Each structure stands twice: as C-alpha cells, then as structure tokens.
N, C-alpha and C positions, 0 to 999 in steps of 0.2 A: 342452586339452593331451591328446595321445594318446601312449601308450608302446606300442611294437611289439616283440614278441619272436619271432624267427624260430627254427624248428626243423625237423628232418627230414632234414638233409643227411647225407652219408656216402659210403662207397666202394661203387661198383657196377660190374659189368662192362658193356661195350658191349652194347646191346640190352636192358638191364634197365630197371627202373622205380624211381622214388622219388616220394614225395609230401611236399612241403614244406608247412609250416603257419606262419601268422603270426597270433599272438593279440594283440589290442589291449586295453589298459585303457581305462576310461572308458565312460560310458553313451551316448556319441554316435557310436559306431563306425559305425552304420548310415547316417550322412549323408555319410561320406567315400567318395570314389573311391579305389580301391586298385590297386596295381600291383606287379609283380615286376621287378627289375633284376638284372643280374649283372655281375661284374667278373672277368675271367680274368687270370692272371698277366701283367704287362707290357702290359695293354690297358686302355683306358678303360671305364668303366661303360657298359653298354648296356641298353636297354629290352628286356624279354622279353614281358610280357603285362600287360593292364589289365582292370579290371572296374568298372563304375560302381556307384553306391550301391545301386541296386535290382536289380542283376544283369541288367538289361535289355540291356546293351551290353558286349561284350568285344572286345579287340583283341590281336593277336599280332605279334611280329616274324616276318618271313618265315622265318628260320632255325629256328623252332620250330613253325610252323604245321602242324597235323595230328598233332603229337606231344605237345604240352603242352596242358593244359586248366586254366584258372583258374576258380575258383568261390569262393563265400563263404557263410558261415552267420552271418547277423547275430545270431541268437539266441545264438550261441557266441562272438561277437566275433572270428571267425576267417576268414581268407582262405587258400585252398589253391592249390597249384600241383602238379597231377598231371603227372609227366614220364615219358613212355613212349619206348621205342626210343632210349634215351640213346646219345649218341655221345661219343667222347673230346673233341671240341670243345665239348661242353657243360660241361666242367670249369671251375668258377668258384666264387666266393663269391656267393651269391644273397641279395638284400636285398628285403624288402617295403617299400612306401612308401605314404603316405596323403596325400590333399589334399582340401580342400573343393571341391565341383564348380565353384564360381565362380572358382577360382584355377587358374593353369596350372602353377605350380611345386609339386612335392611337398614338403610341409612336414615330415613326420615319417618317420623311417627306423628300420628294425630294425637289429640289430647284425650281421646276416648269418649265413648257415649255409653251410658248405663242401660242395660236391658235387664228387666226383672220379670220373671215368668211365675205367676202364682198358680198354685195347684187347686 
C-alpha cells in the first residue's frame, strides 16, 4: 500500500514557474513507476509526465515537452514536477500516481494540487 500526498500548487502568472512535489508513504517507493496527470475544468484527466523506478526513463506529453521536468528522489520518497514557462492552458488540478512496473494501470493516486496560471 502506498499513500501519496501532492503539494506545491498555486497561482502564478504566465511565463512563471512552479515545482510540484509528491511524497509517498511506505518503504517500497523506489520500486514504483511514477507519473503526473492533470485535469482541467470540464476536461478529462490527461497524462503529463512519467518516470520509471530508477529514473532511467522519462516521458512527457507533447504539450509540456521542453517546459516540464519530472524527477525523483527515492531517499526522500518524493517525485517532483518542475514546471517552467507556464501557460494559461496549464491550469488544472495535478495528480501524482504510482504503479508497479509490471502493471499498466496506475494503482495509487494523490489527492491533487491545483495550479492556476493567469494571463
């Protein structure tokens, strides 16, 4: 069982930056692949970025490539999402998620942290 707590959201002007954090409980955090998703008002949840258990492989949605960076610190049980050059269309609730490498579905989810980008 893994519990995830998302933090770091807030209000920022377009062009600004935020760093989201997701801290996990449990001693087995390092074996999970992690990801960030987001859900904008009136839209479905969408994938943002992912990182595998040993940080050897990352992936990004085209809409954030070159602006967002996902990273993890297994010693701190934390995964980060550095968001630069933010745009109003990045406004959403951001959720981190965890899954074991052998599974396709993300099993565990954070409570979400709201990001609002003003124009």
